[in-house]
C-alpha positions in Angstrom: 40.9 -20.8 112.6 39.7 -24.2 112.0 41.8 -25.9 109.2 38.5 -27.4 108.0 36.8 -24.3 107.2 34.1 -25.2 109.6 32.9 -22.7 111.9 30.8 -22.2 115.0 28.6 -19.1 114.9 28.1 -17.3 118.3 26.8 -13.9 119.3 29.3 -10.9 119.3 28.6 -10.5 123.2 30.3 -14.0 123.6 34.2 -14.4 123.1 35.1 -15.5 119.6 38.2 -15.5 117.6 37.0 -14.0 114.4 34.2 -11.9 113.0 32.7 -12.1 109.4 32.7 -9.0 107.6 32.2 -9.4 103.9 33.1 -11.5 100.8 35.5 -10.8 98.0 35.2 -12.7 94.7 38.6 -13.4 93.2 38.6 -12.6 89.3 38.5 -15.4 86.8 41.8 -16.9 86.0 44.0 -19.8 87.1 44.3 -20.7 90.6 46.7 -18.0 92.4 48.3 -20.6 94.7 48.1 -21.1 98.2 50.7 -18.7 99.0 49.1 -15.8 97.1 45.6 -16.7 98.3 46.4 -15.0 101.7 47.7 -11.8 99.8 44.4 -11.7 97.8 42.5 -11.9 101.0 44.2 -9.1 102.6 44.1 -6.8 99.7 40.7 -8.0 98.5 38.9 -7.8 101.9 40.6 -4.9 103.7 39.2 -2.1 101.7 35.7 -3.6 102.1 35.8 -3.9 105.8 34.3 -1.3 108.0 36.2 -1.9 111.3 35.0 -0.2 114.6 37.5 2.7 114.7 38.6 2.3 118.3 39.1 -1.5 117.9 41.3 -1.6 114.6 44.4 -2.4 116.5 42.8 -5.5 118.2 42.5 -7.3 114.8 44.1 -8.3 111.5 42.3 -9.2 108.3 42.3 -12.5 106.9 39.7 -14.8 105.2 38.4 -18.3 104.6 39.8 -18.9 101.1 38.8 -21.4 98.3 41.0 -24.4 97.9 42.6 -25.5 94.6 40.4 -28.6 94.5 37.4 -26.4 94.3 38.9 -23.9 92.0 37.3 -22.4 89.7 33.8 -23.2 90.7 34.4 -21.5 94.3 36.4 -18.2 94.0 34.8 -16.6 97.0 37.0 -15.4 100.1 35.0 -14.9 103.2 36.7 -11.8 105.0 37.2 -12.0 108.6 38.5 -9.8 111.3 40.6 -12.0 113.5 41.8 -11.2 117.0 45.4 -9.9 116.7 46.7 -11.4 119.7 46.5 -15.1 118.6 44.8 -17.3 121.1 42.9 -14.6 122.5 39.1 -13.7 121.9 37.1 -10.8 121.0 34.2 -9.8 122.8 31.6 -7.4 121.3 31.5 -6.1 117.6 34.7 -5.2 115.6 32.8 -4.7 112.3 30.4 -1.9 111.8 
């Protein structure tokens, strides 16, 4: 994933490393910290994602998360299904 959070949108039939699924808004409160942010992405995104059943093993759940510099104005996590085999690509939809 790009460190800058800038992404290139491609059609699902072309190789891609991640597929956008949904968003999750972190509840009000102090910045949770960088370490807890990935945990929030996993626990906030996973129940909201509808993965193609036969492709679940090909991905893991992650997200583009807000930075401390943008907190609390930006509290949205952009939930992604990312190719489980890092460095590989997905082809075709993994999100319903």
